[in-house]
C-alpha positions as CSV (number, residue, x, y, z in Angstrom):
1,M,-49.5,79.0,-25.2
2,R,-47.9,77.1,-27.9
3,R,-44.5,78.3,-26.9
4,I,-45.2,77.2,-23.3
5,L,-46.2,73.7,-24.4
6,I,-43.0,73.4,-26.5
7,I,-40.9,74.4,-23.5
8,L,-42.7,71.9,-21.2
9,A,-42.3,69.2,-23.8
10,S,-38.6,69.9,-24.1
11,I,-38.2,69.8,-20.3
12,A,-40.0,66.5,-20.1
13,L,-37.9,65.1,-22.9
14,I,-34.7,66.2,-21.2
15,G,-35.9,64.7,-17.9
16,A,-36.8,61.4,-19.6
17,T,-33.5,61.3,-21.3
18,F,-31.6,62.0,-18.1
19,W,-33.6,59.3,-16.3
20,W,-33.0,56.8,-19.1
21,F,-29.3,57.2,-19.0
22,N,-29.1,57.3,-15.2
23,R,-31.6,54.6,-14.4
24,T,-30.4,51.5,-12.4
25,Q,-29.3,48.7,-14.8
26,P,-30.2,45.1,-13.9
27,I,-27.2,43.0,-12.8
28,V,-26.5,40.1,-15.1
29,V,-26.3,36.9,-13.1
30,A,-25.7,33.2,-13.8
31,L,-28.5,31.0,-12.5
32,V,-28.5,27.3,-11.7
33,E,-31.7,25.2,-11.7
34,V,-32.2,23.1,-8.5
35,G,-32.4,19.4,-9.5
36,L,-32.0,15.8,-8.4
37,G,-28.8,13.9,-8.3
38,K,-26.2,12.0,-6.2
39,V,-24.3,13.6,-3.3
40,E,-21.4,11.9,-1.5
41,A,-19.6,12.8,1.6
42,S,-15.9,11.9,1.4
43,V,-12.4,12.5,2.6
44,A,-9.2,12.6,0.7
45,N,-5.5,12.2,1.5
46,T,-3.6,15.2,2.8
47,R,-0.4,14.4,1.0
48,A,0.2,12.3,-2.1
49,G,-0.1,8.5,-1.5
50,S,1.8,5.9,-3.5
51,V,1.4,2.4,-5.1
52,E,2.9,-0.2,-2.9
53,A,3.6,-4.0,-3.3
54,C,2.1,-6.5,-0.9
55,Q,5.5,-8.2,-0.7
56,R,8.7,-6.3,-1.2
57,T,12.1,-7.4,0.2
58,R,15.5,-5.8,0.1
59,L,18.0,-8.7,0.1
60,S,21.6,-8.7,1.3
61,P,24.0,-11.5,2.1
62,I,24.5,-12.3,5.8
63,S,28.2,-11.9,5.4
64,G,30.3,-9.7,3.1
65,G,32.3,-11.0,0.2
66,R,33.1,-10.8,-3.5
67,I,30.3,-11.5,-6.0
68,A,31.1,-14.7,-7.9
69,F,27.8,-15.3,-9.5
70,L,25.0,-12.9,-10.5
71,G,22.3,-14.6,-12.5
72,I,19.9,-11.8,-12.9
73,K,19.6,-8.2,-14.1
74,K,17.2,-5.3,-13.4
75,G,13.7,-6.0,-14.6
76,D,14.0,-9.8,-14.6
77,H,11.1,-11.9,-13.4
78,V,12.3,-14.6,-11.0
79,K,10.7,-17.6,-9.3
80,K,10.6,-18.6,-5.7
81,G,13.8,-20.5,-4.8
82,Q,15.8,-19.2,-7.7
83,V,19.5,-18.4,-6.9
84,L,20.0,-14.6,-7.5
85,L,23.5,-14.0,-6.2
86,R,26.4,-16.1,-4.8
87,L,29.5,-14.8,-3.1
88,W,33.0,-16.4,-3.5
89,N,33.0,-19.4,-1.2
90,D,35.7,-21.8,-2.6
91,D,37.2,-22.1,0.9
92,Q,33.8,-23.2,2.3
93,Q,33.3,-25.7,-0.5
94,A,36.7,-27.2,0.3
95,Q,35.7,-27.5,4.0
96,S,32.5,-29.2,2.8
97,H,34.4,-31.6,0.7
98,L,36.7,-32.4,3.6
99,A,33.7,-33.0,5.9
100,Q,32.0,-35.3,3.4
101,T,35.3,-37.3,3.1
102,Q,35.4,-37.6,6.9
103,V,31.9,-39.0,6.8
104,A,32.9,-41.7,4.3
105,S,36.0,-42.6,6.4
106,S,34.0,-42.8,9.6
107,Q,31.4,-45.0,8.0
108,K,34.2,-47.5,7.0
109,R,35.6,-47.4,10.5
110,I,32.1,-48.5,11.7
111,I,32.3,-51.6,9.7
112,E,35.7,-52.5,11.1
113,A,34.9,-51.6,14.7
114,C,31.5,-53.2,14.8
115,A,32.8,-56.4,13.1
116,I,35.5,-56.8,15.8
117,A,32.8,-56.1,18.5
118,D,30.6,-58.8,17.1
119,N,33.4,-61.3,17.1
120,A,34.5,-60.4,20.7
121,E,30.9,-60.8,21.9
122,R,30.8,-64.3,20.3
123,D,34.1,-65.2,22.0
124,A,32.8,-63.9,25.3
125,A,29.7,-66.1,25.0
126,R,31.8,-69.2,24.3
127,M,34.0,-68.4,27.3
128,A,31.0,-68.1,29.5
129,K,29.9,-71.6,28.5
130,L,33.3,-73.0,29.1
131,Q,33.6,-71.4,32.5
132,A,30.2,-72.8,33.4
133,R,31.5,-76.3,32.7
134,G,34.7,-75.6,34.7
135,F,37.1,-75.7,31.7
136,I,38.4,-72.2,32.3
137,S,38.8,-69.9,35.2
138,E,36.4,-67.2,36.2
139,G,39.1,-64.6,35.5
140,G,39.5,-65.8,31.9
141,E,35.7,-65.4,31.4
142,E,35.7,-61.9,32.8
143,K,38.6,-60.9,30.6
144,S,36.8,-62.0,27.5
145,R,33.5,-60.3,28.6
146,Y,35.3,-57.0,29.3
147,E,37.1,-57.2,25.9
148,A,33.7,-57.6,24.2
149,Q,32.3,-54.6,26.0
150,S,35.3,-52.6,25.0
151,R,35.0,-53.6,21.3
152,R,31.2,-52.7,21.4
153,A,32.1,-49.3,22.9
154,A,34.5,-48.7,20.0
155,C,31.8,-49.7,17.6
156,D,29.4,-47.1,19.2
157,G,32.2,-44.5,19.1
158,A,32.7,-45.1,15.4
159,R,29.0,-44.5,14.9
160,A,29.2,-41.3,16.9
161,D,32.1,-40.1,14.8
162,V,29.9,-40.5,11.7
163,M,27.2,-38.4,13.3
164,Q,29.8,-35.8,14.2
165,A,31.1,-35.8,10.6
166,Q,27.6,-35.4,9.2
167,A,27.0,-32.5,11.6
168,R,30.1,-30.9,10.3
169,V,28.8,-31.3,6.7
170,K,25.6,-29.5,7.8
171,I,27.7,-26.7,9.3
172,T,29.6,-26.2,6.1
173,K,26.3,-26.2,4.2
174,V,25.0,-23.4,6.5
175,E,28.1,-21.4,5.9
176,Q,27.7,-21.7,2.2
177,D,24.1,-20.7,2.4
178,R,25.3,-17.4,4.1
179,T,26.9,-16.5,0.8
180,V,23.9,-17.2,-1.4
181,L,20.8,-15.1,-2.0
182,V,17.7,-17.0,-3.0
183,A,14.3,-15.5,-4.1
184,P,11.8,-15.9,-1.2
185,F,8.8,-15.4,-3.6
186,D,8.0,-14.9,-7.3
187,G,8.6,-11.3,-8.3
188,I,10.5,-8.8,-10.4
189,V,14.0,-7.5,-9.7
190,A,13.7,-3.7,-9.1
191,D,17.3,-2.9,-8.4
192,I,20.7,-4.5,-8.1
193,V,23.6,-2.9,-6.2
194,G,26.9,-4.4,-7.2
195,E,28.4,-6.1,-10.2
196,L,30.2,-9.4,-10.9
197,G,33.5,-9.4,-9.1
198,E,32.7,-6.5,-6.8
199,Y,32.6,-6.7,-3.0
200,T,29.2,-6.5,-1.3
201,T,28.4,-6.1,2.4
202,P,25.3,-6.9,4.6
203,S,22.7,-4.2,4.9
204,P,21.1,-4.4,8.4
205,P,18.1,-2.2,9.3
206,G,19.0,1.3,10.4
207,V,22.4,1.2,8.5
208,A,22.7,3.4,5.5
209,T,24.0,0.6,3.2
210,P,21.9,-0.1,0.1
211,P,20.7,-3.7,-0.2
212,A,22.2,-5.9,-2.9
213,I,18.8,-6.8,-4.5
214,D,15.4,-5.2,-4.3
215,L,12.7,-7.7,-5.1
216,I,9.1,-6.8,-5.7
217,D,6.0,-9.0,-5.9
218,D,4.2,-7.1,-8.7
219,S,1.2,-9.5,-8.7
220,C,-0.3,-7.9,-5.6
221,L,-0.4,-4.1,-5.3
222,Y,-2.3,-1.7,-3.1
223,I,-2.5,2.1,-2.5
224,K,-1.1,3.7,0.7
225,A,-2.2,7.2,1.5
226,P,-2.0,9.5,4.6
227,M,-5.3,10.8,5.9
228,D,-5.7,13.7,8.3
229,E,-6.1,12.6,11.9
230,V,-9.4,14.4,12.1
231,D,-10.8,12.3,9.4
232,A,-9.4,9.0,10.6
233,P,-12.3,8.1,13.0
234,K,-14.7,8.3,10.0
235,I,-12.8,5.7,8.0
236,H,-13.2,1.9,8.5
237,V,-12.4,-1.2,6.5
238,G,-14.6,-2.0,3.6
239,Q,-15.6,1.6,2.6
240,L,-15.7,2.4,-1.1
241,A,-12.7,4.3,-2.4
242,R,-11.6,6.0,-5.7
243,V,-8.0,6.1,-6.7
244,S,-6.6,8.7,-9.1
245,L,-3.1,8.5,-10.5
246,D,-1.1,11.2,-12.2
247,A,0.3,8.6,-14.5
248,L,-3.3,7.6,-15.6
249,P,-5.2,10.9,-15.8
250,G,-9.0,10.6,-16.2
251,K,-9.0,6.9,-15.3
252,P,-10.0,6.6,-11.7
253,L,-9.8,3.1,-10.2
254,A,-12.4,1.6,-7.9
255,G,-11.3,0.1,-4.6
256,H,-12.1,-0.5,-1.0
257,V,-10.3,0.3,2.3
258,K,-8.4,-2.8,3.5
259,R,-6.5,-1.4,6.5
260,V,-6.5,1.7,8.7
261,A,-3.2,2.1,10.6
262,P,-3.7,1.9,14.4
263,Y,-1.4,4.8,15.1
264,V,-0.7,8.4,14.1
265,V,2.3,9.4,12.1
266,A,3.7,12.8,13.1
267,V,5.7,13.9,10.0
268,E,5.6,17.5,11.3
269,K,4.3,19.0,14.5
270,Q,1.2,20.4,12.7
271,A,0.8,17.5,10.2
272,R,-0.4,14.4,11.9
273,T,-1.8,11.7,9.7
274,V,-3.0,8.1,9.7
275,D,-2.0,5.8,6.9
276,V,-4.8,4.1,5.0
277,E,-4.4,1.2,2.6
278,V,-6.7,0.7,-0.3
279,S,-7.0,-2.5,-2.5
280,I,-8.0,-2.2,-6.1
281,D,-11.2,-4.1,-6.9
282,N,-10.3,-5.2,-10.4
283,I,-7.1,-7.2,-10.1
284,S,-6.4,-6.9,-13.8
285,E,-5.9,-3.1,-13.2
286,N,-2.6,-4.0,-11.4
287,K,-1.0,-4.5,-14.8
288,R,-1.3,-0.8,-15.5
289,L,0.3,0.1,-12.1
290,L,3.9,0.5,-11.2
291,V,5.2,0.4,-7.6
292,G,6.0,4.0,-6.6
293,Y,3.3,5.7,-8.7
294,S,1.9,8.7,-6.8
295,A,-1.8,8.3,-6.1
296,D,-4.7,10.3,-4.5
297,V,-7.4,8.4,-2.6
298,E,-10.9,9.6,-2.0
299,I,-12.9,7.5,0.5
300,V,-16.7,7.7,0.4
301,L,-18.2,8.1,3.9
302,D,-21.8,8.4,2.9
303,S,-23.9,8.5,-0.4
304,H,-27.4,9.7,-1.1
305,D,-28.8,9.1,-4.6
306,K,-31.6,11.0,-6.4
307,V,-31.8,13.8,-3.8
308,L,-32.4,17.5,-4.2
309,R,-29.0,19.2,-4.5
310,V,-27.3,22.5,-5.3
311,P,-23.7,23.3,-6.2
312,T,-21.8,23.9,-3.0
313,S,-20.4,27.1,-4.4
314,T,-23.9,28.7,-4.4
315,L,-24.2,28.6,-0.6
316,L,-23.7,31.8,1.4
317,E,-22.7,31.8,5.1
318,G,-25.4,30.3,7.3
319,N,-26.6,27.9,4.6
320,K,-28.3,30.7,2.6
321,V,-28.9,31.0,-1.1
322,L,-30.1,33.8,-3.4
323,I,-33.2,32.6,-5.3
324,Y,-34.4,34.3,-8.4
325,N,-38.0,35.6,-8.5
326,A,-39.2,35.4,-12.1
327,D,-42.2,37.8,-11.4
328,S,-40.3,40.6,-9.8
329,K,-37.0,40.0,-11.5
330,K,-35.4,40.4,-8.1
331,L,-33.2,38.2,-5.8
332,E,-34.5,36.8,-2.6
333,E,-32.4,35.4,0.3
334,R,-33.5,32.1,1.6
335,V,-32.2,29.8,4.4
336,I,-32.1,26.1,3.5
337,E,-31.5,23.0,5.5
338,V,-28.7,20.9,4.2
339,G,-27.7,17.3,4.5
340,I,-24.4,15.7,3.4
341,T,-22.1,17.8,1.4
342,N,-18.9,17.8,-0.6
343,W,-16.8,20.2,-2.6
344,E,-19.1,20.1,-5.6
345,F,-22.7,19.4,-4.4
346,T,-24.7,19.9,-1.2
347,E,-27.9,18.0,-0.4
348,V,-31.0,20.1,0.3
349,L,-33.4,18.8,2.9
350,S,-35.8,21.8,2.9
351,G,-36.1,25.4,1.8
352,L,-36.0,24.7,-2.0
353,K,-37.9,22.7,-4.5
354,Q,-37.0,21.1,-7.8
355,G,-37.0,23.7,-10.6
356,D,-36.1,26.7,-8.5
357,H,-33.3,28.9,-9.8
358,I,-30.5,30.2,-7.6
359,V,-27.6,32.5,-8.2
360,A,-24.3,30.8,-9.2
361,S,-22.3,34.0,-9.8
362,L,-22.0,35.2,-6.2
363,E,-18.6,36.8,-6.8
364,R,-20.1,39.5,-9.1
365,E,-20.3,43.0,-7.7
366,G,-23.7,44.1,-6.4
367,V,-25.2,40.6,-6.2
368,K,-27.3,40.6,-3.1
369,A,-30.9,40.2,-2.0
370,G,-33.4,42.7,-3.3
371,V,-31.6,43.8,-6.4
372,V,-33.0,43.6,-9.9
373,V,-31.2,41.0,-12.1
374,K,-31.1,39.7,-15.5
375,P,-30.5,36.0,-16.0
376,E,-27.4,35.2,-18.0
377,N,-28.2,31.5,-18.5
378,S,-29.9,28.6,-16.7
379,V,-27.9,25.5,-16.3
380,K,-29.4,22.4,-14.6
381,A,-27.7,21.4,-11.4
382,Q,-28.3,17.7,-11.6
383,G,-25.7,17.2,-14.4
384,S,-23.9,13.9,-14.1
385,N,-24.6,11.5,-11.4
386,K,-20.9,11.1,-10.7
387,P,-19.9,13.8,-8.1
388,N,-16.4,15.1,-8.0
389,S,-16.3,15.3,-4.2
390,I,-13.1,16.3,-2.5
391,K,-13.6,16.9,1.2
392,A,-16.4,16.1,3.7
393,K,-17.8,18.9,5.6
């Protein structure tokens, strides 16, 4: 009997040992506690945007010529009306001097011609009185009267010559202005093509000739970014925007949408976008920006604060989550109703309550409803009130 009991005990021990080493091990999962926080629906640019200047002009002379004066260099700040560049125009200056001399000469001829006309008119008046008394013939009076009219016409002609000479002076001034580049606004010189003594040519639109001077108004900047045509109807002027720049990592700038282009840009057949312009709220931030910086724009379409939310990565297809049952140590599948969502968080309208724990490690093998699990940790979902939303769903 004792031998039988020993055998039975040995069999039981072997069976228990076999069961212990072959029993189903709980799956270790990472849990997230459902909490309150802020959720934003937003859209972002499809390709990199850039920092643009409100005013930027690429200046070129109207006519070609040799650069005789270059009063600036790259990076200089200039004032409106300042002469930037002047081409050789000695011939035009000579023509201008000649025209001014002709004006002076014509003005002197006016004095002579008009003095003779005045004297002739006085003679004609005397002749008219004498003819009325019968002292001279009618023909003599007519001759003096026509002579006075002729002299007055010569006086008027001299005045017309002065006006013509003055018009010629204006023409030469216009011709000289064609050889001078003047700053149309206060700004900074971004680029200069050409050196003193070199020949420069006009740069009309559509012609691959670089402009002589690239002038930028760096006091007014904005962000221009392409948005997918699908997102364009959701965007309107005044919406909140956040701007991120590679040159200023970790320092997003707050702004608002100031313009949505009324047309679609088809860069490629499958890449149709709408340009959106964003102004920076804090004007002093412009000092940290340079025209041409690459920028990413996130436009907030809707925002809900202090709402129940879960990490978007914890959602399964069909708006399902795996909730942890602390009593049974098992996972349960639950369908939830969601509100607005972004890349990081999703608003929960129903199906969960604050304090519930859901699975965050859905990628681990064997994680599904009904399995026994062992919590790895429990991290609250509310975290920071500043979401890192990327794309509206």
